[in-house]
Backbone bond lengths (Angstrom), bond angles and torsions (degrees), N, CA, C in turn:
res aa  C-N    CA-C-N  psi(-1)  N-CA   C-N-CA  omega(-1)  CA-C   N-CA-C  phi
1 M - - - 1.445 - - 1.515 118.56 -
2 E 1.280 115.39 126.71 1.478 119.57 179.62 1.503 111.09 -76.37
3 I 1.264 115.24 163.30 1.466 121.35 -171.35 1.565 113.59 -65.18
4 E 1.409 120.54 -31.66 1.389 121.46 173.06 1.557 114.49 -63.18
5 S 1.334 113.49 -44.30 1.486 115.87 179.31 1.571 108.57 -68.98
6 F 1.370 114.61 -38.77 1.469 118.12 177.57 1.500 111.04 -59.51
7 F 1.352 118.71 -40.94 1.470 124.11 176.22 1.498 112.22 -58.76
8 H 1.349 111.29 -47.80 1.509 112.71 178.09 1.445 118.32 -62.35
9 S 1.287 110.50 -32.88 1.581 118.61 176.02 1.545 111.09 -60.39
10 L 1.333 115.83 -30.26 1.473 117.65 178.22 1.492 114.24 -64.81
11 Q 1.386 116.00 -26.61 1.526 120.23 175.45 1.462 109.19 -65.90
12 Q 1.338 119.15 -30.52 1.507 118.82 178.51 1.501 107.62 -75.73
13 Q 1.292 118.96 -42.39 1.536 122.23 -178.91 1.552 111.57 -68.44
14 L 1.327 116.96 -30.49 1.455 124.81 -172.73 1.396 108.85 -126.61
15 P 1.305 122.71 63.24 1.523 121.79 -163.21 1.528 111.81 -69.06
16 T 1.308 120.62 -15.32 1.468 119.92 -178.86 1.540 114.37 -84.10
17 L 1.328 114.50 1.08 1.432 117.84 -178.26 1.508 112.19 -92.73
18 D 1.275 116.74 148.66 1.493 119.52 174.21 1.511 107.65 -105.26
19 L 1.312 115.69 90.08 1.357 123.75 -175.16 1.530 116.34 -90.77
20 N 1.230 125.36 135.98 1.543 127.69 -175.68 1.447 109.52 -128.48
21 W 1.392 113.35 106.43 1.374 120.78 -176.48 1.591 111.02 -65.54
22 K 1.377 118.00 -32.89 1.445 123.85 178.36 1.507 109.43 -56.32
23 N 1.333 118.35 -40.59 1.439 117.29 -178.19 1.498 112.03 -72.24
24 V 1.323 120.05 -39.74 1.456 122.06 172.80 1.503 112.30 -59.11
25 R 1.336 120.08 -49.22 1.567 125.09 178.38 1.440 107.04 -55.30
26 R 1.289 118.28 -45.53 1.493 118.60 -174.45 1.444 113.22 -69.63
27 A 1.367 122.09 -31.03 1.490 125.53 -177.51 1.534 107.61 -75.44
28 Y 1.381 119.03 -28.62 1.522 119.40 -173.45 1.551 109.10 -95.67
29 T 1.432 118.03 -10.16 1.427 114.28 -172.82 1.558 111.78 -84.02
30 G 1.305 113.36 149.02 1.429 117.87 179.80 1.588 119.71 97.69
31 R 1.406 110.71 -13.99 1.524 114.60 -177.25 1.542 108.11 -89.12
32 P 1.344 114.35 145.43 1.445 116.78 -177.75 1.602 111.86 -70.44
33 Y 1.378 113.27 -36.64 1.445 112.99 176.57 1.569 115.34 -119.92
34 H 1.417 113.48 -51.18 1.449 116.73 -173.90 1.566 108.66 -69.84
35 N 1.341 123.39 62.45 1.360 125.90 -174.90 1.591 110.59 -128.76
36 L 1.275 114.39 -165.59 1.520 115.70 -173.00 1.413 113.56 -66.40
37 D 1.388 116.18 -28.96 1.476 119.32 174.19 1.469 117.16 -54.71
38 H 1.459 111.79 -38.80 1.386 120.85 177.34 1.561 113.49 -64.51
39 L 1.242 113.33 -43.38 1.507 120.56 170.44 1.547 114.28 -56.86
40 N 1.296 111.84 -46.71 1.481 118.22 176.59 1.495 113.83 -62.98
41 E 1.308 114.50 -31.48 1.509 116.95 177.96 1.502 110.85 -74.09
42 M 1.320 117.08 -34.44 1.426 123.35 176.44 1.540 110.65 -64.38
43 L 1.317 114.18 -41.68 1.497 120.46 177.10 1.530 112.77 -61.02
44 R 1.323 116.08 -39.15 1.507 115.99 177.67 1.435 111.46 -70.21
45 H 1.273 120.67 -32.56 1.487 122.21 174.93 1.510 111.77 -71.00
46 L 1.399 112.89 -33.71 1.452 114.83 174.85 1.505 117.22 -60.74
47 D 1.306 116.46 -35.96 1.409 130.97 175.24 1.603 104.77 -56.35
48 R 1.284 117.20 -48.08 1.475 123.87 -173.28 1.501 105.81 -66.18
49 H 1.306 117.24 -39.71 1.489 121.11 -177.81 1.459 113.96 -68.94
50 R 1.451 112.61 -39.31 1.416 122.03 174.75 1.585 111.47 -56.46
51 N 1.341 114.91 -47.46 1.393 124.25 -178.50 1.490 109.66 -64.00
52 A 1.306 119.01 -24.64 1.496 123.72 -179.24 1.587 105.15 -93.81
53 G 1.312 120.64 8.68 1.505 117.72 177.56 1.606 109.01 81.72
54 N 1.281 119.13 25.19 1.445 117.68 -171.69 1.548 108.00 -123.23
55 A 1.322 117.89 58.32 1.453 122.13 -175.05 1.504 109.66 -90.95
56 P 1.395 117.35 157.13 1.428 121.59 177.62 1.552 111.81 -61.77
57 T 1.361 114.06 150.72 1.505 114.88 178.03 1.569 114.13 -86.18
58 D 1.350 114.72 -20.65 1.440 122.13 171.16 1.454 110.43 -124.89
59 E 1.387 118.16 95.97 1.503 116.62 -170.35 1.464 110.44 -67.28
60 G 1.236 123.05 -40.35 1.549 125.74 -174.72 1.616 109.72 -61.79
61 I 1.290 112.14 -51.52 1.498 119.50 -176.07 1.508 106.46 -70.79
62 F 1.276 120.54 -42.02 1.457 121.63 -179.31 1.483 108.00 -59.73
63 G 1.390 116.70 -45.53 1.492 121.34 -174.84 1.522 106.31 -64.05
64 M 1.322 122.87 -43.43 1.377 122.09 178.29 1.491 114.18 -56.41
65 A 1.312 114.66 -46.65 1.558 122.51 177.19 1.466 107.19 -55.49
66 L 1.314 117.50 -47.74 1.542 120.40 -171.63 1.572 105.82 -62.21
67 V 1.298 114.34 -49.89 1.512 119.23 -175.98 1.531 112.87 -63.39
68 Y 1.426 113.95 -41.57 1.412 114.36 -170.05 1.547 112.40 -103.03
69 H 1.280 119.89 11.86 1.508 121.48 -172.71 1.582 109.69 -70.91
70 D 1.385 116.10 -28.45 1.452 116.79 175.35 1.534 113.75 -122.55
71 L 1.389 111.01 27.51 1.546 112.12 178.77 1.407 114.38 -60.13
72 V 1.362 120.31 -33.71 1.373 123.58 171.76 1.500 112.50 -104.05
73 Y 1.341 124.12 121.33 1.452 121.51 -172.45 1.444 105.68 -152.77
74 K 1.326 116.81 109.48 1.460 127.56 170.09 1.541 107.59 -124.03
75 P 1.316 120.71 114.32 1.487 125.10 -167.97 1.495 109.04 -52.44
76 T 1.276 124.91 -40.52 1.466 126.29 -173.07 1.470 115.67 -83.18
77 R 1.410 119.12 -3.58 1.528 121.12 -173.80 1.558 103.41 -99.62
78 S 1.323 109.23 157.80 1.484 115.91 178.42 1.529 110.72 -112.08
79 D 1.353 119.54 5.16 1.492 122.52 -178.47 1.436 110.66 -112.91
80 N 1.316 121.69 21.55 1.493 122.26 179.68 1.486 115.55 -59.13
81 E 1.345 114.56 -42.91 1.480 116.57 177.44 1.546 112.22 -69.49
82 Q 1.259 119.03 -33.10 1.462 117.11 176.15 1.457 113.99 -70.28
83 R 1.417 117.27 -37.70 1.478 116.17 177.79 1.437 114.20 -73.69
84 S 1.412 116.41 -25.07 1.503 120.97 177.29 1.571 106.89 -72.25
85 A 1.298 117.48 -37.55 1.458 124.71 -177.96 1.575 106.48 -69.87
86 Q 1.159 115.12 -36.83 1.628 118.57 178.23 1.489 112.16 -64.81
87 A 1.347 114.67 -40.45 1.494 121.55 178.00 1.476 109.11 -60.79
88 A 1.390 113.51 -49.24 1.494 117.78 -178.50 1.639 109.39 -63.02
89 E 1.362 112.78 -42.47 1.450 116.00 179.74 1.475 113.31 -56.17
90 E 1.302 115.11 -44.52 1.540 121.26 -177.45 1.578 108.93 -60.28
91 L 1.249 121.12 -41.87 1.414 120.38 176.84 1.465 114.36 -70.68
92 L 1.321 121.00 -32.98 1.382 125.78 -177.67 1.688 110.07 -76.85
93 L 1.363 112.13 -34.85 1.449 116.14 172.29 1.488 116.29 -63.71
94 V 1.416 114.04 -43.70 1.443 116.93 174.28 1.532 116.45 -60.61
95 G 1.386 111.85 -33.78 1.473 121.60 -177.94 1.597 109.42 -84.04
96 E 1.307 113.21 5.79 1.490 117.60 171.29 1.544 109.35 58.39
97 I 1.382 113.45 39.33 1.427 112.01 173.08 1.563 112.05 -81.50
98 S 1.326 117.29 154.07 1.430 117.70 -169.21 1.516 106.75 -64.69
99 A 1.433 111.93 160.21 1.480 116.93 -174.79 1.478 112.32 -70.32
100 D 1.308 120.13 -28.32 1.527 123.32 -178.48 1.441 106.63 -68.75
101 R 1.404 121.63 -40.28 1.433 124.74 -169.67 1.566 102.95 -77.53
102 I 1.351 120.65 -35.45 1.479 120.69 179.66 1.569 105.39 -65.46
103 A 1.302 117.79 -42.81 1.471 121.23 177.94 1.447 113.08 -59.04
104 H 1.429 118.83 -39.22 1.425 119.86 -179.61 1.490 108.66 -72.03
105 C 1.255 124.42 -33.39 1.486 125.56 174.71 1.466 109.17 -59.65
106 T 1.346 113.51 -48.35 1.503 115.67 -179.44 1.502 110.77 -59.64
107 A 1.362 116.09 -48.39 1.463 117.19 178.97 1.498 114.14 -57.72
108 L 1.286 120.54 -38.14 1.421 124.91 179.02 1.574 113.02 -62.83
109 I 1.329 110.94 -46.32 1.498 112.24 175.13 1.412 114.08 -65.32
110 M 1.292 121.99 -45.44 1.529 128.85 177.64 1.545 111.21 -56.67
111 A 1.356 116.94 -34.17 1.452 120.43 -178.88 1.511 108.24 -63.24
112 T 1.350 118.89 -28.83 1.501 115.35 -175.10 1.625 107.89 -79.36
113 K 1.287 119.68 1.67 1.474 119.01 174.25 1.655 106.98 -76.29
114 S 1.313 111.99 -57.19 1.427 116.04 -179.32 1.534 117.42 -84.57
115 H 1.382 114.24 -27.79 1.397 125.92 -177.20 1.509 107.09 68.10
116 L 1.293 118.45 32.03 1.447 123.88 173.60 1.631 108.26 -133.18
117 P 1.324 110.36 95.75 1.480 118.12 -177.06 1.512 118.49 -76.66
118 N 1.319 120.63 163.74 1.436 120.26 164.05 1.477 109.30 -56.22
119 P 1.288 121.10 123.76 1.494 123.83 -177.30 1.486 111.10 -53.73
120 E 1.332 118.32 -26.10 1.506 120.72 -174.62 1.549 107.58 -90.92
121 D 1.202 123.16 -1.63 1.477 125.26 -177.47 1.627 111.82 -97.07
122 H 1.178 117.23 92.43 1.483 120.63 -177.04 1.468 110.22 -58.85
123 D 1.339 119.76 -45.80 1.446 117.82 -179.41 1.431 120.13 -67.37
124 A 1.299 113.85 -28.36 1.538 119.92 172.96 1.570 109.47 -63.50
125 A 1.342 116.26 -48.43 1.438 127.04 -179.30 1.599 106.16 -55.96
126 L 1.281 116.01 -49.54 1.474 121.91 179.94 1.531 110.50 -60.45
127 L 1.309 116.71 -50.68 1.464 117.63 177.56 1.470 118.35 -59.76
128 I 1.334 115.36 -36.02 1.504 116.37 178.41 1.507 108.62 -70.98
129 D 1.333 118.69 -36.86 1.355 121.55 178.74 1.614 112.71 -65.54
130 L 1.193 116.07 -30.23 1.478 118.50 176.13 1.491 110.74 -76.22
131 D 1.310 117.88 -40.49 1.447 126.99 176.76 1.489 110.50 -61.10
132 L 1.318 122.39 -36.93 1.438 125.19 -179.82 1.595 111.51 -97.18
133 A 1.202 117.40 1.09 1.562 116.56 178.19 1.472 110.19 -53.56
134 V 1.303 115.98 -35.71 1.455 119.45 -179.13 1.475 116.33 -48.53
135 L 1.322 114.89 -27.16 1.516 120.29 -172.55 1.517 106.94 -76.33
136 A 1.340 115.99 -15.35 1.497 118.32 178.98 1.480 116.61 -100.83
137 R 1.309 115.66 18.07 1.414 122.04 174.64 1.649 112.68 -59.90
138 E 1.190 119.60 163.52 1.455 121.51 173.05 1.528 104.67 -67.23
139 P 1.362 121.10 157.38 1.502 118.75 -169.67 1.456 119.32 -54.11
140 E 1.414 116.69 -38.89 1.359 116.04 179.76 1.472 117.42 -73.42
141 G 1.355 114.79 -28.65 1.460 116.50 166.72 1.573 117.94 -66.34
142 Y 1.322 109.02 -38.06 1.435 115.44 178.12 1.610 107.41 -63.35
143 D 1.235 118.50 -39.00 1.534 122.21 -178.09 1.497 107.16 -63.37
144 R 1.308 122.21 -39.47 1.422 125.82 -179.03 1.503 107.46 -66.68
145 Y 1.336 119.14 -39.96 1.462 125.72 176.45 1.471 107.16 -58.23
146 A 1.403 114.81 -50.33 1.460 115.35 -171.59 1.576 113.50 -66.17
147 A 1.381 108.83 -35.60 1.523 117.15 178.16 1.571 105.81 -65.23
148 A 1.131 121.42 -46.23 1.502 124.25 179.57 1.472 112.29 -56.97
149 V 1.352 117.06 -46.26 1.538 120.03 174.18 1.492 108.40 -57.88
150 R 1.329 122.45 -44.56 1.447 120.01 -173.88 1.548 106.07 -68.45
151 K 1.310 119.48 -31.86 1.525 120.34 173.07 1.477 111.51 -61.65
152 E 1.333 116.17 -38.80 1.467 111.26 177.24 1.511 120.35 -67.18
153 F 1.389 108.57 -23.79 1.427 116.13 176.72 1.570 114.60 -100.75
154 W 1.291 113.98 31.97 1.448 118.94 -175.82 1.436 116.11 -59.77
155 M 1.295 119.38 -23.63 1.484 122.72 176.69 1.548 113.61 -77.17
156 V 1.294 120.79 -4.30 1.490 126.55 -176.36 1.553 106.33 -98.84
157 P 1.319 116.08 123.38 1.411 114.94 171.46 1.459 120.81 -47.33
158 G 1.245 123.50 153.72 1.527 124.22 -169.42 1.496 110.57 -66.96
159 F 1.307 121.41 -46.68 1.471 125.04 -179.99 1.566 109.41 -63.07
160 V 1.324 118.19 -37.42 1.493 118.37 177.85 1.570 107.26 -70.26
161 F 1.304 118.68 -45.07 1.482 114.50 -174.77 1.412 110.10 -67.22
162 R 1.462 120.79 -37.55 1.521 119.55 176.69 1.519 112.01 -57.03
163 K 1.290 116.07 -45.91 1.468 118.16 -179.45 1.505 113.77 -62.11
164 G 1.397 117.76 -41.47 1.470 116.25 177.54 1.540 113.64 -76.47
165 R 1.210 117.40 -25.10 1.472 122.46 179.94 1.636 106.82 -73.03
166 V 1.282 113.50 -44.11 1.532 114.91 -176.35 1.520 106.78 -69.06
167 K 1.348 116.64 -35.86 1.493 117.76 172.64 1.470 113.26 -58.27
168 A 1.301 117.43 -51.23 1.494 118.58 -177.12 1.483 111.99 -64.97
169 L 1.362 119.91 -35.85 1.468 118.95 178.32 1.460 110.94 -70.89
170 T 1.329 119.24 -48.10 1.541 121.07 173.54 1.453 113.55 -50.43
171 Q 1.247 118.03 -41.28 1.431 116.34 -177.76 1.615 110.39 -62.78
172 L 1.368 114.69 -38.26 1.434 117.45 175.22 1.501 112.42 -63.73
173 L 1.270 114.87 -45.72 1.353 121.53 -176.19 1.555 110.59 -64.46
174 D 1.262 121.37 -35.88 1.446 126.21 179.26 1.572 115.75 -69.33
175 R 1.436 111.46 -13.10 1.506 112.05 178.06 1.606 107.05 -72.83
176 E 1.249 112.06 157.88 1.543 120.00 170.70 1.498 106.34 -62.69
177 H 1.328 120.12 -41.42 1.468 122.34 -176.23 1.579 105.87 -138.69
178 I 1.280 116.40 135.05 1.505 119.94 172.25 1.471 105.70 -82.07
179 Y 1.300 125.49 -31.96 1.405 127.62 -171.06 1.581 108.56 -111.72
180 Q 1.304 113.67 148.31 1.343 120.25 -169.17 1.616 117.85 -102.12
181 T 1.318 115.50 -15.65 1.378 122.15 174.81 1.482 111.37 -102.20
182 A 1.389 115.91 156.01 1.435 121.21 -179.10 1.486 110.19 -64.14
183 Y 1.378 119.90 -34.55 1.368 123.83 179.03 1.566 110.27 -70.28
184 G 1.312 115.49 -43.87 1.481 116.77 178.47 1.604 114.17 -63.66
185 R 1.357 114.66 -36.88 1.471 117.81 176.09 1.521 110.71 -65.47
186 A 1.303 118.68 -39.67 1.462 125.42 -177.36 1.565 105.81 -69.09
187 E 1.205 116.87 -49.20 1.542 118.97 -165.70 1.543 113.06 -93.76
188 Y 1.374 120.40 -25.96 1.331 119.67 -168.52 1.577 115.13 -115.52
189 E 1.318 114.97 -31.74 1.387 123.60 -169.42 1.461 117.76 -52.61
190 K 1.427 114.51 -49.33 1.511 119.48 -176.82 1.537 107.97 -58.96
191 Q 1.359 115.35 -59.32 1.477 121.44 -174.42 1.478 110.83 -56.24
192 A 1.320 115.58 -42.85 1.626 118.57 -177.44 1.538 108.86 -64.09
193 R 1.288 118.93 -38.07 1.463 118.27 -175.57 1.610 105.26 -74.96
194 E 1.185 119.89 -30.35 1.453 119.32 -176.95 1.653 106.27 -73.29
195 N 1.417 114.80 -41.12 1.420 118.69 175.21 1.523 114.07 -62.04
196 L 1.367 114.11 -44.24 1.509 118.38 -178.24 1.575 108.71 -64.66
197 W 1.260 118.80 -51.15 1.498 118.39 176.26 1.530 115.80 -55.38
198 R 1.263 116.53 -38.73 1.415 122.17 178.43 1.607 112.55 -63.69
199 E 1.454 113.11 -39.66 1.454 115.59 175.17 1.423 114.76 -69.27
200 V 1.400 115.01 -40.75 1.416 121.30 176.82 1.515 115.84 -54.83
201 R 1.402 114.84 -44.99 1.455 119.61 177.94 1.500 108.36 -69.35
202 S 1.287 121.58 -31.23 1.537 117.45 179.61 1.476 108.73 -72.33
203 L 1.341 117.93 -31.28 1.454 117.20 -173.40 1.501 110.58 -82.36
204 A 1.295 117.16 -25.18 1.408 125.78 -176.54 1.557 112.02 -80.27
């Protein structure tokens, strides 16, 4: 399922919401990496998790978090996840979704900032693994991803970008596990670490 069809399916799961695909498409258009292709890649990995018995516990709220987690994205800002979560919250409030489900949506989106979920939140672990699945691409695909990220930070001088990028990648490598689900660790971890180490060496 492509992201547009997935988005429209949310209307069936959350019928009280007034969802507008054009607004979502406009928000994600024009970015080298954090675009609709990123969401489509996440959906492809979601299908793999489902086939392994690792489906979301709240399909509607999980879907909202997946679609809206990068709705607001400006490379030099640190509040993108918060602003994206606020956009989702506003729709859910108008749609009279319960407070606990709105809070869960917010928590899911905010978990994509640190990529460290509450260990008891299955859906957050799943969303993080989908968001980071790009790290486990085959080497050529990973290189395209890395190049796209650099394009998003075009305004940052090279030496500043390299320093920040190495720090971010090293923080991931220093974790015991990059991925939060058993499926993610089995299927993605090894390739992701190889890719990250290769990029770190190239930047250093």
